[in-house]
PAVEXFI-418488 format. One record per residue: residue in three letters; y negated, x, z of N, C-alpha, C, CB in turn. Coordinates in steps of 0.1 Angstrom, whole numbers, plus 5000, padded with zeros to 4 digits. Atoms other than C-alpha are relative to their C-alpha. Glycine has a CB too. Example, Ala and Ser with C-alpha at 12.3 -4.5 7.8 and 13.67 -1.06 7.14 Angstrom:
Ala501250095000504551235078498850095000500049905012/Ser501149915000501151375071498949925008499550044986/
This chain:
Met501149965009727537251670499450135005498949894998/Ser500649874995726137601670498549985002500250124989/Glu501450014997722637661684499149994988499750105010/Trp500849995011721137751651500249894990500150134993/Ser499750125009722337431634499249885005501549974999/Lys500750114993720237211657498550004994500050025016/Pro501450005004716637091647499250065011499649864998/Ile501049954991713637261662499049915002499450134996/Asp501150094998711137031679498750095001500349925012/Val501249915001707737191668498849935006499850064985/Gly501150074993705536921686499149934989499250105008/Asp500950085008702536741672499450084989499049945008/Val500849945011700736811639498650005004500249934987/Pro501450004996697136931646499249914990499550144999/Ala500950095008694336701633499550084987498749965010/Asn500549945013693236761597498650055003499949894988/Gly501349934999690237001595499950095013498849905001/Ser500049924988691237181627499750154998501350005008/Asn500449855001689937541633500950085008498550025005/Phe499149914993692137831644499450144999501649994994/Asp500249865001691738191652500850074989500250065013/Val499149945009694738281632500949894994500950105008/Ile499050085006696838091606501050094994499449904991/Val499049925006700138241596500949914991501050075013/Val499350075011701738121563501350064998499250014988/Gly498649945001705538171565500550025013500050134993/Gly499449994987707938141594501250085001500449875005/Gly498949905000710438421586499750095011500250084986/Pro500249914990710738711609498650075001501050104999/Gly501349944999707438871599499049905005499550044986/Gly500950104996705538541602500049965014500249894992/Ser499750044987707138441634499550115011501549965002/Ala500549904992706538781649498450015000500650144996/Ala501650005001702738781637499549895008499449994986/Ala500650124992702238431652500250035014500749854996/Ser499649994985703938531685499050125005501650055001/Tyr500849894996701938871688498649955002500250124992/His501450044998698538711682499949895011499449954987/Ser500050104990699438411704500050065014501149914999/Met499949934987700438641732498750085004501250105000/Lys501349944997696938791730499049905002499550094989/Gly501050104997695338461737499449934988498950065008/Arg500750065012694438351702500749874997500150104987/Lys499450145005694837991689500550024987498849895000/Val499349975012697438021663500749874994501050115003/Leu499150095008698937791636500950064992499249904992/Leu498849945009702237881621500549884991501250055010/Leu499650095011703137711588501250054994498849984990/Glu498749975007706637711573500349884990501250025009/Lys499850105011707437531540501549945002499850064986/Glu498650074998711237471550500049945013501250104998/Ile499850064987712637281579501250065005500249854999/Trp498849944994715037451603501049905004499650085013/Pro499649875004717837531602499950014984501550035006/Arg500149975014717337691568500650154998498549994994/Asp499449885004719237971551498950104994501249974990/Lys500849915007717438301539501050104995498950065009/Ile499149925007719238511513499650155004500049974984/Cys500449864996719338881526501450075002499050005015/Gly498949924997721739161534500549975014499750154998/Asp499750034987721639041570500050105011501149945000/Ala500149894991721239381587498650005007500250134993/Val501349994992718739411615500050145006499949895012/Gly499949874997718139781618499250045013499550084989/Gly500549954988717040001647498549995002500350135000/Lys501550014999713239981638499649865005499450024986/Ser500350134997713339611645500249985015500949914992/Leu499550034987714839631680498950005010501050115005/Arg501050004989711739711701499249884998499050124999/His500750115002709939421685500749895004499549994986/Val499250124997712739181689500249995015501450014993/Lys500050004985713039281726498649955005500350145005/Glu501350044995709339251731499749844999498950074993/Leu500350135003709338901717501149915007500049974985/Gly499050094993712338781739501149954991499349895006/Val499050055010714738741710501350095001499550004986/Lys498849915000717139041717501149935008499750145006/Thr498950074991719038861746500549874992499349965015/Met499550125007719238551723501050034990498849934994/Ile499049955010721038751696501250035007499550134992/Glu498949954994723338911721500949895006499750105011/Asp499250114994724338561735500649924989499149915009/Thr499450075011725338451700500950094992499049944990/Pro499149925007728138581677499250094989501149924992/His500649915009727038891658500850124999498550035004/Phe499249885003728339221645499150125004500550014986/Arg500749894996727139541662500350124991500350045015/Val499949905010726539821637500050145007499050004990/Asp499949884993727740161649499950124989501350015008/Ser500049905009727740351616499749944986501350085001/Ile500350055014726840331578500950094991498450014995/Val499249935009729440421552499449994986501449945000/Met500650005015728140531517501050074991498750084999/Ser499149935008730140621487499450014987501349944999/Ser500549975014729440751451501249974990499550165000/Ser499250045010731140701419501350094999499350004986/Asn498949905001733341011422501049995012499650144999/Gly499250024988734940871454499650065012501450054997/Lys500449934988733041091478499449895010499050114996/Glu500450094990732440901510499350075012501149915005/Val500749944989729940971538500049895011498550064995/Lys500250104989730040801572498950075009501549975008/Ile501249964991726740821592500149925012498749974993/Glu499850064987727340761628498649975006500950095010/Leu501150034992724540591648500150085013499849855002/Pro499949934986723640771681500849925009498650035006/Lys499150074991726240701705499349945013501150105004/Glu500650064989724040651734499249874998499150105006/Ala500650125003722040391716501049884999499250014987/Phe499050115001725240191708500649965014501250054991/Glu499450034986726440211744499049925008500450145009/Lys501050084993723040071756499749884992498850095002/Met500250115008723339791730498650004993500249885008/Glu501249985007720339931711500350044985499250115006/Ala499649975013722339991679499549884991501650034998/Gly500350105008721639781649500949885000500050044988/Tyr499250125001722939431643500249954986499449895008/Ser499850065013724339241614500349855003501150074992/Leu499850144999724138861615499349914990499649965014/Pro500650095010723338571592498549985002500849874999/Arg501450024999719638531585499849855005499250024986/Ile500150134995720138151592499950005015501149934995/Gln499949994985720938261628498950085005501250065004/Phe501149914995718438541632498649944998500050124993/Asp501350065003715438361616499849885009499949954986/Tyr500050124992716238051636499550045014501449925000/Met500349964986715938241669498650065000500950095005/Met501549955001712638421658499049884999499850104988/Phe501050115002711038091647500149915013500549924986/Lys500050074987712237911679499350065011501449975004/Arg500849924990710838181701498649994997500550145001/Ala501550005004707538181682499549865004499850044984/Thr500450134996707437811687499649985014501149904996/Glu500249994985707737851724498950075004501250065007/Ile501149924996705138121727498749934995500250154993/Leu501150065004702737931706499749875009500149964986/His500350134992703137611726499450045014501449925001/Glu500449964987702737801758498550055000500950125005/Asn501449945001699337941746499149914991500150154993/Gly500950105007697837621729500050004985498750035005/Gly499949985014699037691694500749884994500750134997/Tyr499350115007700637461668501050064990498949914992/Val499049965010703637491644500349874992501450065007/Ile499650125010704337271613501150054991498849954990/Gln499049975010707537281594499849914989501549985005/Gly500150095012707937131559498650004995500549855002/Phe501449995005704437241550499750094988499050035011/Ser500249915011703637371516498650034998500649944987/Val501549965002700337571511499849974985499750165005/Thr500450025014698737441479498850074996499849854998/Glu501249935004695637631481499650095011498849914997/Val500649914991694337941499498550004997500650134999/Arg501450015003690637871502499250135003499449885009/His500949884998688038141499498549964995500750124992/Thr501550025002684238161497499350134998499449915012/Lys500749885001681638411490499150025012499150004987/Asp500849974987680038581521499250124994500950045014/Gly500849895006677138781504500750044988499950115009/Ser499449965012678738991478501650015002499450134995/Thr498649994997682238971494500749875001500250085014/Gln499250115000684938721488500849995014500950014989/Lys499250014987686538591521500849885000499050005011/Ile499150114998689538381528499649935012501550055000/Ile500450074988688638101552501049895005498749944996/Gly498950094996691837881554500949954989499349875007/Val499150055010694337681536500149854999501450065005/Asn499750135002695137341522501449994996499249944989/Gly498650015002698537201520500649865002500750095007/Lys499350134999701036911521501250005008500249954988/Thr498850014992703636801545501249944992499849925012/Lys498850055008707136691534499849854997501450025008/Asp500250145002705936331537498849974992500049925013/Gly501250025009703036381515498750005006500149894993/Gln501149994994700336411540499250134996500249985014/Glu500849905004697536631528499050055011499249974989/Leu500849954989695936861554499250134997500950025012/Ser500749875003693337141555499650055014498649974989/Phe500349934988692837401582499250124997501250045007/Asp500949885001690237681588500450105010498549965002/Ser499649894991690738021604499050124999501450054997/Leu500649875000689038351612500950114992499750045014/Leu499049925007692138521598501249924995500550125009/Thr498850075007694938401575501050114998499649934987/Ile499049905002698138601576501149954990500750045013/Gly498950045011700438591545501350065004499550074986/Ala498749974996704038601554501049924993500349995016/Gly499250095008705538391527500950064990499149924993/Gly499049945009707838641511499550054987501149904997/Tyr500449935012707838791476499249914991501250044993/Asn500850095008706038481462498949945008500749894995/Cys500950054989703538441491498749954994499750105010/Pro501350055006700538221481498850095005499749855004/Val501249924995698138441504500050134991500250035016/Ala499949885007699438761487499549984985501650055000/Lys500450035013698938601453498449984999500649874995/Thr501550015000695338501461499350135001499549915012/Ile500649864998694538851473499950084988500750075011/Thr499749915011696039031444499449954987501550034998/Glu500150055013695938811414498649924998501349904997/Ser501150105001693138541420498750075003500249885009/Ile501349944995690438751437499850144994500050005015/His500249865004691039111427500650034986500750095011/Asp499449995014692739061393501050134999498750024990/Glu499149905000695439301402501549944999499950095013/Ser498650065001699239261395500750005013500950074991/Met499250014986701339131425501450054997500049845006/Arg498649985002704739161407500150114990500749874995/Asp499749895008705939491392501450024998499350115005/Ile498650015001709339481378500750155002500549944986/Glu499649864996709539871384500250025015499050104995/His499949994985709239801421500549875005498650045006/Tyr499450124995710939461424501550024998499549884993/Cys498549995001714739441431500549864999500550075013/Gly499350125000716939161420501350015009500449964985/Ala498949984991719739091445500849875000499550045015/Tyr499150135001722738851448500950025012500849994985/Arg499350004989724638761478501149895001499250005012/Glu499050104996727938581488500550035014501250004989/Tyr499249994986729838521521501450004997499649895011/Trp498550015001733538601523500650015013500650114991/Asn499249994989736138571549501250094997500549865005/Asn498849935000739038801557500050134990501249904996/Val500249875008737739121538500850125007498550034997/Lys499249904993740239401546498950125005501150064989/Gly500849894995738539671568498849955006499650104989/Cys501150054994735939441582500349925012499349934992/Glu499650084988737739321613499350045012501550015002/Gly500849984988736239301648498649975001500150145004/Asp501450044997732839261662499150125000499849915013/Ser500849885001731539611657500650104990499850075015/Gly499549905009731839891632498850044990501349934991/Ala500949955010730340011599499549884990500850104991/Ile500450075012728239841573500150104988498449955000/Glu499749925011728839981538499149984988501349984997/Ile500850005011726640071508500750104989498650045003/His499249935009728540181476499250014987501349934999/Phe500649975013726940351446501050034990499050125001/Ile498849985008729640291421499649974985501249895005/Asp500450015015729640301382499849864996501150064991/Glu500250155004730039921380498749945002501049925007/Val501250064996726739861395498850114998500249955014/Asn501049895002724840191385498949944991500650134995/Pro500549934989721940221390499549925012498950074996/Gly500250074987722139971419501050045009500049854998/Tyr498849974991724539941448500649875004499550085013/Phe499150104996727239721461500050015015501350014994/Trp500049984986727139641498501149895007498649975006/Ile499150084992729639501524499550015014501450054998/Phe500550004986728039391557500749905008498449985000/Pro499450104991730239221583498849945009501250075009/Val501150054993728138971601500549925014499349904990/Asn499450064987730338771628501349924996498949915007/Asp498850095001733738601633500750024987499549845001/Gly499249965012735338771603499249964987501349935000/Thr500850025012732538671579499350124996499049905001/Val500649875005731238941556499049964988501350104994/Asn501150015010727938951536500350104988498550035007/Val499649905011728839101501498949974989501549974995/Gly501050025010726239161475499750124992498849975007/Ile500449895011724539371447498550005000500849984985/Gly501449985001721039501445499650104988499450055012/Met500349915011719339651414498549974996500949974988/Val501450035006715639711403500049924988499350144997/Ile500050105012714739441379499850074987498949895001/Ser500249935013713539671352501350074995498950115002/Glu498649945004717039851353500949894997500650095010/Gln499150115004718839521353499849964986499849895010/Arg500350055013717139421322500550094988498549984999/Lys499449915010718439721304501549994999499650145002/Gln498550025000722039611311500449914990500549965014/Val499550095010724139441285501349945004500150064987/Gly498750064997727139221285500349955014501050104997/Ile499750054986728839161318499050045011501450075004/Lys500949944990726339381336498649925001499850164997/Lys501350065000723339151327499849905011499949924987/Ser500250094988724138901355500650075012500849864999/Leu499449944987724439031391501249935005498950005011/Lys498950084996726838751398501350044993499749864998/Lys498949945007729138861370500450145004499749994985/Met499649864996728839221380500850005013498650095002/Gln499249994986729939151416501449954998499349915011/Lys498750055003732838941403500950114994500049874991/Asn499249885007733939241381500450095011499150074989/Val499649914990733839471411501049955009498850045007/Ile499050064991735739241434501449994993499549865005/Glu498750025006738439171409500650114992499949894990/Asn499449895008738839491390499850145006499450004986/His500149874995737539791410501350045007498750005010/Pro498649964993740639991422500050015014500550144995/Val500150004985739340021458499749865005498950105005/Phe500450134994737739681463500949884997498749974994/Lys499150125004740139451445501149995011500550024986/Glu499050004990742739561471499549945013500650155002/Arg500550044989740439491499499749855001498850085003/Phe500350145002739639141486501249924997499049974991/Thr498850075005743239051478500249865007501350095001/Asn499850134993743438801507498749935005500950035011/Ala501350054996739838721511499649884993498950114997/Ser500450135006738238391504498549995000500649885008/Leu501450025000734738311492499649875007499550004985/Val500650114993732638081514499249934989499150045013/Glu500650075011731737821487498549955004500849884996/Gly501550044998727937741483499150115005499949905011/Thr500949894995726838091495499650094989500750075010/Glu500449905011726338241460498649984997500949984988/Lys501550025002722538291459499550144996499349935012/Gly500849885003720038541444498649995004500050034985/Trp501449994996716638651453499350124995499849995015/Gln500749885006714038921447499450075014498749974989/Leu500649924989712839211470498850094994501050105008/Pro501049915004709439371466499950135008498749935002/Phe499849874993709939731473498650075004500950114990/Gly501149934996707339951491499950134994500050015014/Ser499949875006707840241468498550034994501150014988/Pro501349975005704540421458499849984984499750145003/Arg500450025014702840331425499350114994499349894998/Lys500749885006701840611402498649964997500650054988/Asn501450045004698840421390499549885006499949994985/Ala500550114993698040191417498549964998500350025014/Pro501450045003694939991409499050015013500149854996/Ser500849994988693740011446500850075010499649865004/Tyr499249954988695940061477501450004998499649935012/Gln498549995000699440161482500749915010500550155003/Pro499450005013701940011477499449904991501649985000/Arg500850095008699739731466499049935010500849884992/Arg501150064992696539551479500749905009498949934991/Ser499350104991697739351509499049945011501250085008/Ala501050054991694439261527498749984995499950085012/Met501450015004690839151523499349925011500049924987/Ala500750084990688138971542500749875002498549984995/Gly499450134995689738691561501550004999499549894991/Ala498650005001693338791554500850135001500349944988/Met499249885000696139041559501449954997500050085014/Cys498550055003699839011545500850115007500349994984/Val499049934992702939131563501450014992500349945013/Gly498750025005706439211553500250004985500749895005/Asp499750005014707739121518498749964993501149904997/Ala501350045006704338961512499050124998499449905008/Ala500849885002702839311515500850104993499550065014/Ser499049905008705739471494500350125009499250054985/Leu499649894991707239671522501450025002499449975013/Val498649984999710939661516500450144996500749904992/Asp499549865002712639991518500650024986500950045011/Pro499450005015713440101481501450064999499150084990/Phe498749955000716640281491501049915007500050135007/Ser499050094992718340071518499849864998499950035014/Gly500250145002716739741509499649935013501249934993/Glu500350064987715939681546498549965000500450095012/Gly501450045000712739481551499549945014499949894989/Ile500350074987712839321586499250095008501249955008/Gly500749914992711739631604498650014997500750145000/Asn501349985005708739691583499149875001500050064986/Ala500550144998707939311585499450005014501049894998/Leu500450004985707839341624498950105003501350045009/Val501049894998705839671623498749944995500350134992/Ser501250045005703239521601499449885007500249974985/Ala500450124991703139191621499250035012501249935004/Lys500649974988702339361652498650084997500950095009/Met501349935003699639591635498949904997500250094986/Thr501050105002697839271624499349965013500549894992/Ser500450054986697539171661499150115006501349975009/Asp500749894994696239511670498650024993500950134999/Ile501249975008693539531642499049895002500450024986/Phe500950124998692239171646499450005013500849874997/Asp500750004987689639151673499049895001499250145002/Met500750134999688138821685498550035001500649925013/Asp501349974999684838981694499450054987499850105011/Leu500549945012684339191663500149904988500950134997/His499750095012685738911640499749865003501550014995/Ser500450144997684038611655499549924990499150005010/Ser500450075012682638521622501050014989498750064996/Gly498949985010685838611603500450144999499549954986/Phe499449875002688038901596499350074989501550004998/Thr500949945011685939161577500850094990499050105008/Glu499549915010686539361546500250145005499050004989/Glu499849874994686139681565501250015008498950025009/Ser498750004993688939591588501249994992500049895010/Ala498850015009691139491559500350134995499749914989/Ile499849865006690639841544500850085011498650064996/Ile499349914989691540001578501549955002499249985015/Tyr498550044999694839781580500750054989500149864999/Met499349955011695839891545500250145001499449974987/Glu499949854999695140251551501050045012498750065003/Lys499149974988696840251586501549964997499549925012/Leu498750045003699840071573500850104991500049854994/Trp499449905010700440331544500150125008499150024987/Asp499949884992699740611569501450005008498850015009/Leu498850004991702540491591501349984992500049885010/Leu498850035007705140361566500150094987500049854996/Gly500049935013704140561535501050114998498750054997/Pro499149895001706140881542501449964998499950085011/Glu498750045001709440701547500249924987500449925012/Leu499950075012708840461518500150104988498849894999/Thr500049915011708040751496501350085000498850105001/Asn498749935000711140941507501249914995500350065014/Ser499050105004713340631501499849984986499949865008/Tyr500150015015711940601466500550124993498449984996/Arg499349895006712940951459501550004999499650135006/Leu498650015000716440891470500549894990500549965014/Gln499750105010716340561449500150064986499049895001/Gln499949935014715640781418501250094999498750084998/Val498849915001718541011427501249924996500250075014/Ile498850075002721040731426500049944985500149895011/Lys500050045014720040651390500750094991498749994995/Arg499349915008721640961378501350045007499250124999/Lys498649984994725340981383500450145005501049954990/Trp499649864997725741361384499250035014499750104988/Leu500949984989722741381409500449935012498849974997/Leu499550074989724141111431501250075006500449864996/Asn498849934995727541281433499750135007501050034987/Trp500549884994725741601441499549995014499050074992/Phe500650044987723741441468501049965011499049894997/Met498950054991726741271484500950115005500949894993/Lys499349884996728541601484499450085010500350084988/Lys500849934990725741771502499949935013498750034994/Ala500150094988725441481526501350015009499849844996/Ser498850004991729141511536500250135008501249984991/Lys500049884994728541871546498950045009500150094990/Lys501249964993725141881560499549905011498950034990/Glu500350094989724241731594498549964998500350065013/Ser501450035002720441741585499849894990499150114996/Ile500150125010720941511555500549885006500750024987/Arg499550124994722941271575499149955010501450015007/Glu501050044990720241271602498949944993499650125007/Met501050075008717641191575500449874996499650084988/Met499550135005719740911562500149905012501450014993/Thr499950084987720340781598498649945002500550085012/Glu501450044997716540771604499549904989499050125000/Met500450105011715940601571500549865001500550044987/Ile499350134998718440321577499949935012501350014997/Ala499950064988718540281613499150065011501450015005/Gly500949944990715640471629499149895007499250104993/Lys500850094992713640311656498649994996500150045014/Glu501450015005710240401642499950104989499050025012/Ala500349905010708840601613499950145007498749974992/Ser500049864995709340971619499550104989501350045005/Gly500649925010706941191601500750134996498750045005/Gly499449875004708841521604501249984992500450085013/Val498850025009712141371589499649964987500949895006/Tyr500350055013710141221561499050104992499449865001/Ser500949925007708041521552500750064987499550125009/Lys499449955012708641671517500850135002499050024990/Trp499449864998709442021530501449975007499050095011/Phe498750024993712241871553501049964989499849885011/Val499150055011713741691522500650134992499349904990/Ile499749895008713642001501500950105007498850074995/Lys499249914992715042221529501449955001499450025014/Ser498750074998717841981536500950004987499849865004/Leu499250025012718941941500500350144993499249894990/Leu499849885009718442291485500550135010498550044993/Leu499649894991719042541514501549995004498950015012/Pro498650004997722642631524500249945014500750145000/
């Protein structure tokens, strides 16, 4: 039995009505990281997860360079390296005219085992959640699996609405209520905390199909060109999925994550076979002149055919309040997908989830927020988050717009194949360790694309 197929003992359930410094709703990477970071600072934390481990999470499965510092800080990096995984040393991209660009990751990072990883989320999330459970138990916190939040409670504090805790139900039907100074929303694209902040309290839209991506994933074995335990992950901008992309990410032991992503508003414009991402992927695998040959002897892992949604962090032209959308208020902050932070070009979301998770632990202050997390601090969080991630998310959005136009994509890939500065920019976007202001400046982009 593999380590990540074993149950996780999360200990006793806290008493109904218990008070906590921090409640985290959602036990994925962002939620587990947030719970861990707050607990490591001596706060009493409750981590709530609606599923029971082991559980699958549909994703492209890549863990980029931005995630590594956090994964190491939390004690998860060595856990990954002790289990089967694929070490990413490069990214291959191609366009509809057959132009292919290979972006090598820094050799020194790969040799130091600091390159990106690719491994199934059932495996990665298991380790993040297990480590969070250990950290919380060491610091007097609690973890509950199989807990569905049914209400995010809020009250009026003077003229300000403030979130004060959650109500929910366990798998066996036990109804429980918990209070907190801070509630963190980490429940993914449909997070109840994010819904409460945006829709219920501020009457703002949480879901915008211009900035939400539909995605579909399958696992395959024996895909040609994906042998070994290290190498490239692939992103292909081909006619059959335009204006989306087709990916091939090896994960471990000959297993490959194969999928398609497309902005939902664009997907709804498709007709016939292209209306379903599943049918679209089937068409690529069976009929595309390059990929049908690579899948000749490959076999689908039955039961892995699943779809989901990704909330992009692309800037909104007419945002009702904050960019990319409102993600905090008195009593609450959201992280990762719940804060709409997925990279709109690469689809990577784990790195930004971990960055935002740690930021919540830096902004929350037990002395300043002894009566509850304040509206002023919520605004500071949203502004700091966009100041840090906004430049790269904006740049990624520009590139996302490029791939919608076939001629422009082909031109861009041709430029990228010849110019080191463009490949450097793309390396930073996909595998960079932290946001890099210089690389994401508008002038850098213009200079890289237009100058000889």
